[in-house]
N, C-alpha and C positions, 0 to 999 in steps of 0.2 A: 443545340449546337452541333451534335453529330449529324443531324439531318442536313443542315446547311453545308457542312464539310462534305458529306456524301454527294449533295447537289453539285458543289463546285468540282469535285473529283470527276464526276460524270461529264459535266460541261467541258472540262479541259481534255478529257478523253475523247469526246465528239469532235471538239475543234481540232486536235492533233490528228485523228483518223481522217477527217475531210480535207486537211491540208495534205496528208500523204496520198490519198486517193486523186486529188486534183493534179498532182504533179505529173508531167510527162517525162517518162524514163528515156534518157539517151541511150540508144541501143548500139550505136555504131560510132568509131572515132576514125577520122581521116587524119593521118600524121604525115608531116612532109616538111620540105624545106624549099625555099625560093632563092635562086642565085642569079647573078648577071651572067648571061650567055658569054659575053666576051672575056671577061675576067674571072669568072668563077666566085666572085666576091658575094657574100650573102646580102640580100636585099631586105633590110629592116623596114617595118611598117608596110609592107605589101598587103593588099587585101585579098583574102581567099573566101569567096561566097558562092551561094547557089544563084544560078542566072535568074534575073528578074524576081528575086526574093530577098527578104531582109536577113535571112540566116547567113552568118558569116563570122569571120575572125580576122585578126591582124598578125602578121609575123613579129616575132620578137626581134631584138637587136641582132641576133644570129641568123636571121631569116627563117626560123622554125615555127611551125605552127600545129595546132590541134584543132580540129574541127569536129565537134559533136553533134550526131544527128540522130533524129528518131526515124523508125522504120518507115512511117508514113511519108517522109520526105524523099525517099530513094528511088521511086519507081522510074521516071524519065528525066530526072534533074540532072543538070550540068553544072560542074564547078567552073568558076571564072577566077582566074589569078590576075591581078592588075596592080600596077604600080606607076606613078607619075612619071613620064618620060620612057616608058616601056610598052611595047604591044602586048595586048591581052592574050592570054592562053587559056584555052578551053579543054576540059576533059569530062566525060560522061562519069557520074557518080558510081555507077556499077563498076566501071573499070578502076576507078580510084580505090574502092574497097578491095579490090583483088591485088593491089600493089602497095607494099608498105616496107619502108616509108616512102612516100612520094618525093621526086626530085623535079622541080619546075625550074627550067632556064628561060629567063625572059630576055628578049632582044630589044635594043634601044629602038625608040620610035621618035625621031626628031621631027618637030613640027616648028617651021619658021614662021614667026609672026611679023606683021607689019610694023614699021617704026611708029613709035608713039613720042609726041613732043609734049613735055610738061612746061608750062610757063608759070612763073612765080609772080604773084601780085603782092606788093608791099601792104600788109595789113597791120593795124594797130592791135596789140595784144589786149587792150581794154575793150575794144570792140568785139573781138573773138569771144572773150569771156562772157560779154553782155549778150551777144546773140546766142551763145550756148545756154545761158540761163533763161532766155526768153522762150527757147524752144524746149525746155526741160518737160513741160507738161505734154507736149505732143510727142516726144521721143520716148517717154518711159510711161509705163502703166501706173496709174494711180489707184485702180481698183483691184481687188484680188482676182486672180486669174489660175487656170490650170495649165500645166506644161507637161510635155513629154519628157521622160528621162530614160537613159539606157544603162545597161550594166554589163559587166563582163564576168564569165565564169572561169576560174583557174583551177584546173585540176591536176596539174603536172604534165610533164610531156610524155605521152604514151603510158606506159606502166611505172615510168620513173618520175622523179620530182623535177620541178622546173629548174633546180640548181644543177642538175647534171647535164652535161653537154650532149648534143645530137651527134650521133656517129653515123655516117653513110657507110652501109655495108658494101 
């Protein structure tokens, strides 16, 4: 019994130490806020990311963000701040690290679209339900499959917690 307990203890210790060694430490935090250039209002849910990379974050309802980066991602990367209806803003990561907190002012970028006409055809609800049922096999997977998922890290805002407001100095 003691031998099995010792074996399990060693196994858990190995698994824990491998997990700790495999994690990449976030060395740098880029902290800031995104606002509308014309009104000064915060822009919630703006995207702050590295250009042409998947590393990024989204601003909170007050336009504030934290972006945690590892040292290996800092060399020649560029931050991109974007929001629907606004022109993108760019800043080198090295410059962003020397300015804290950052303040990005996005200007509106209005794009007129051509007119779209929608015509309604009178359909029988039973026919709609039947066609949906008939297409069920082609619209949904019937076999097991693997899918990608995404997660978000929440560490608080700068050295404060997320419940504290962001203050521009």
